[in-house]
C-alpha positions as CSV (number, residue, x, y, z in Angstrom):
1,M,13.5,-4.4,18.6
2,T,11.1,-7.0,17.4
3,V,9.8,-6.0,13.7
4,P,5.8,-6.9,13.6
5,L,6.9,-8.5,9.8
6,G,6.4,-12.5,9.2
7,R,8.3,-13.7,6.2
8,S,8.8,-17.2,4.4
9,R,9.2,-18.8,0.9
10,T,8.2,-21.3,-1.7
11,R,9.6,-21.8,-4.6
12,G,11.4,-18.4,-5.4
13,V,8.3,-16.3,-3.8
14,E,9.1,-14.7,-0.7
15,T,6.1,-13.7,1.2
16,L,6.1,-10.8,3.8
17,S,3.6,-10.5,6.1
18,L,2.2,-7.4,8.1
19,D,2.0,-8.3,11.5
20,A,1.0,-6.0,13.7
21,T,-2.9,-6.8,14.5
22,G,-2.6,-4.7,17.9
23,T,-2.4,-1.5,15.4
24,R,-4.7,-3.2,12.3
25,N,-1.1,-3.4,11.0
26,A,-1.0,0.4,10.6
27,L,2.4,1.6,9.3
28,S,4.4,2.4,11.8
29,A,7.8,3.7,11.7
30,S,9.2,0.8,13.0
31,L,7.1,-1.4,10.5
32,V,8.0,1.1,7.6
33,T,11.8,0.3,8.2
34,G,11.3,-3.5,8.5
35,L,9.4,-3.8,5.6
36,A,12.0,-1.5,3.7
37,D,14.6,-3.7,4.9
38,A,13.1,-6.6,4.1
39,L,12.8,-5.8,0.2
40,A,15.9,-4.6,0.3
41,E,17.3,-8.3,0.7
42,C,15.1,-9.3,-1.7
43,A,16.0,-7.4,-4.2
44,K,19.9,-8.5,-3.9
45,D,18.7,-12.2,-3.7
46,P,19.0,-13.9,-6.6
47,D,16.8,-17.2,-5.1
48,V,13.9,-14.5,-5.1
49,R,12.0,-14.4,-8.3
50,A,8.7,-12.0,-7.0
51,V,7.5,-11.1,-3.4
52,V,4.2,-11.2,-1.8
53,L,2.8,-8.6,0.2
54,T,0.3,-10.0,2.7
55,H,-1.3,-9.6,6.6
56,T,-2.0,-11.5,9.5
57,G,-5.6,-10.5,11.1
58,T,-8.9,-9.0,9.3
59,T,-7.1,-5.6,7.9
60,F,-4.1,-5.1,5.5
61,S,-3.3,-2.4,6.9
62,A,-5.2,0.7,8.5
63,G,-2.9,3.2,7.0
64,A,-0.5,5.9,9.0
65,D,-0.3,4.9,12.8
66,L,-1.3,7.8,14.4
67,R,0.7,6.8,17.8
68,E,4.2,6.5,15.9
69,P,3.7,7.9,12.5
70,P,6.6,6.9,9.8
71,R,8.4,10.3,8.8
72,P,6.8,11.4,5.0
73,D,9.8,11.2,3.5
74,A,10.1,7.3,4.4
75,L,6.8,6.9,3.5
76,V,7.8,8.1,0.3
77,G,11.0,5.9,-0.3
78,L,9.3,2.6,0.7
79,L,6.7,3.3,-1.8
80,R,9.5,4.2,-4.7
81,Q,11.2,1.1,-2.9
82,L,8.0,-1.2,-4.2
83,V,7.7,0.3,-7.6
84,E,11.6,-0.4,-8.6
85,L,12.3,-3.5,-7.0
86,P,13.7,-5.4,-9.5
87,K,11.2,-8.1,-8.9
88,P,7.3,-8.4,-9.4
89,V,5.2,-7.7,-6.2
90,L,2.4,-9.1,-5.4
91,A,-0.1,-7.8,-3.0
92,R,-2.8,-10.0,-1.8
93,V,-5.1,-9.1,0.3
94,T,-7.8,-10.9,2.4
95,G,-9.5,-8.0,5.0
96,H,-9.7,-4.3,5.1
97,V,-7.5,-1.5,3.6
98,R,-7.3,1.8,4.7
99,A,-5.6,5.4,3.3
100,G,-2.2,4.4,3.3
101,G,-2.5,1.0,2.9
102,L,-3.8,1.7,-0.7
103,G,-0.5,3.2,-1.7
104,L,1.1,0.0,-0.8
105,L,-1.3,-1.3,-3.3
106,A,-0.6,1.1,-5.7
107,A,2.9,0.3,-5.7
108,C,2.5,-3.4,-6.0
109,D,3.0,-4.4,-9.9
110,M,-0.7,-6.6,-9.2
111,A,-2.9,-7.0,-6.8
112,F,-5.3,-9.7,-5.4
113,A,-8.0,-9.5,-2.9
114,S,-10.6,-11.8,-1.5
115,A,-14.4,-10.9,-1.3
116,A,-14.3,-10.1,2.5
117,A,-11.6,-6.6,1.4
118,T,-13.0,-3.9,1.9
119,F,-11.3,-0.2,0.9
120,A,-10.9,3.5,2.0
121,F,-9.7,6.8,1.5
122,T,-10.1,7.9,5.3
123,E,-7.5,10.7,5.2
124,V,-10.3,13.6,4.6
125,R,-12.5,12.3,7.6
126,I,-9.2,13.4,10.2
127,G,-8.4,16.6,8.1
128,V,-5.4,15.7,6.2
129,A,-4.9,14.5,2.1
130,P,-3.9,11.3,0.8
131,A,-0.5,13.2,-0.2
132,V,2.0,10.9,-0.8
133,I,0.4,8.0,-1.4
134,S,-1.0,9.7,-4.6
135,L,2.5,9.4,-6.2
136,P,2.0,5.1,-7.7
137,L,-2.2,5.8,-7.1
138,L,-2.8,8.9,-9.5
139,P,-1.0,7.1,-12.6
140,R,-2.6,4.0,-12.0
141,T,-5.9,4.2,-11.4
142,D,-9.3,5.7,-12.4
143,P,-9.2,9.7,-12.4
144,R,-13.0,10.0,-11.7
145,A,-13.1,7.0,-9.0
146,L,-10.2,8.7,-7.0
147,A,-12.3,12.1,-7.3
148,R,-14.8,10.3,-5.6
149,Y,-13.2,8.4,-3.2
150,Y,-10.5,10.8,-2.0
151,L,-13.7,13.5,-1.5
152,T,-15.9,11.5,0.5
153,G,-14.0,8.6,2.5
154,E,-16.8,6.3,1.4
155,R,-16.5,2.3,1.8
156,F,-15.8,0.5,-1.5
157,G,-15.4,-3.2,-2.1
158,P,-13.3,-5.3,-4.6
159,D,-15.2,-5.1,-7.6
160,E,-15.1,-1.9,-7.3
161,A,-11.4,-1.7,-6.7
162,V,-10.8,-4.2,-9.9
163,R,-12.8,-1.7,-12.1
164,T,-11.2,1.6,-11.2
165,G,-7.4,-0.4,-11.4
166,L,-6.8,-0.5,-7.5
167,L,-6.9,-4.5,-8.0
168,T,-5.7,-6.9,-10.6
169,A,-8.5,-9.0,-9.4
170,A,-10.8,-10.4,-6.9
171,A,-12.4,-13.7,-5.8
172,D,-13.4,-15.5,-3.3
173,D,-10.8,-17.3,-3.0
174,V,-7.7,-14.6,-3.4
175,D,-5.0,-17.7,-3.6
176,E,-6.8,-19.4,-6.4
177,A,-6.7,-16.2,-8.6
178,L,-3.0,-15.4,-7.5
179,A,-2.1,-19.0,-8.1
180,P,-1.9,-18.6,-12.3
181,A,0.3,-15.1,-11.9
182,L,2.8,-16.9,-9.6
183,D,3.2,-19.9,-12.1
184,G,4.0,-17.6,-14.8
185,L,6.9,-15.4,-12.7
186,R,8.2,-18.2,-12.0
187,R,7.9,-19.5,-15.7
188,S,9.9,-16.4,-16.5
189,A,13.1,-15.1,-17.1
190,P,14.6,-13.4,-13.6
191,E,16.2,-10.6,-16.0
192,A,12.9,-10.4,-18.5
193,L,10.9,-9.7,-15.5
194,A,13.2,-6.7,-14.0
195,E,13.4,-5.1,-17.6
196,T,9.8,-5.2,-18.1
197,K,8.7,-3.9,-14.9
198,R,11.1,-1.0,-15.8
199,L,8.9,-1.0,-19.0
200,L,5.8,-1.2,-17.0
201,T,6.7,1.4,-13.8
202,A,8.1,4.4,-15.8
203,R,5.7,6.5,-15.9
204,V,4.9,5.9,-12.0
205,L,8.3,7.0,-11.3
206,E,8.4,10.0,-13.4
207,T,5.5,11.0,-10.9
208,F,7.5,10.4,-8.1
209,D,10.7,12.7,-10.0
210,R,8.2,15.6,-10.5
211,D,6.4,15.1,-7.5
212,A,7.5,13.6,-4.3
213,A,9.1,16.5,-2.7
214,A,6.5,18.7,-3.0
215,L,3.8,15.9,-1.6
216,T,6.1,15.0,1.1
217,A,5.8,18.6,2.2
218,L,2.0,19.3,1.9
219,S,1.9,15.5,4.0
220,A,4.2,16.8,6.8
221,R,2.1,20.4,7.1
222,L,-1.4,18.7,6.9
223,F,-0.1,15.8,9.3
224,A,0.9,19.3,11.7
225,S,-2.2,21.4,11.4
226,D,-4.5,21.9,14.3
227,R,-7.6,20.3,11.7
228,A,-5.4,17.1,11.9
229,R,-5.0,17.3,15.8
230,E,-8.5,17.3,15.8
231,G,-9.3,15.0,13.0
232,M,-6.9,12.6,15.2
233,T,-7.6,12.8,18.7
234,A,-11.5,12.4,17.3
235,F,-10.5,9.4,15.9
236,L,-8.4,8.2,18.5
237,E,-11.6,8.8,20.8
238,K,-14.2,7.5,18.7
239,R,-16.1,10.7,18.2
240,D,-16.8,12.7,15.4
241,P,-14.4,15.8,15.1
242,A,-15.6,19.0,15.1
243,W,-16.1,20.0,11.7
244,V,-19.1,17.3,10.5
245,V,-22.4,18.9,10.4
């Protein structure tokens, strides 16, 4: 099976591109597995100094693939892998990010976006909750902002995403914003980067250790509910779910 993931390397920086434009880079079981395998290879490769996670098309990721969803524990594993990877991971976003895609951003060490990027936690609108993606999000982002956007599903832009801590920086030219960070990583000792990342991610990993099992169970229960079936069916049929007033 072909994994919808592009790969390239320039001066020690491995770029992994989500490449399932037909599903707006939705996190399918195959894409989650393929990305996890690629990250594992990067972790073991001494020639990889850093990883850039980006996308093709106009959407970074639309969230979980409703037709081929990953297991909740597989998504938790991928998020933890991003946090634990002994190489810095930087997200490069030039389009829309929804639901589970925001978990990928939060799991990265840095995240950069262009002015065209938009963001939304849309889970509540299909009858579920942003459960497992909360593992990296809650320790790293503003709690008042999360309360608003988790509960309403509102769309917000890159400047607000920077203010809330979801993004490192936003710019008209995302590659121009990314360049100084990549230059700094190329000038840094690999072992020092690994140890520094370990310091920065300690609190995030404590959240995984404490809450991963409960949030995985919550996600599985919500996705199996009648409410979620109505929400997902309404989404696929492009209509309002029954609870909209």
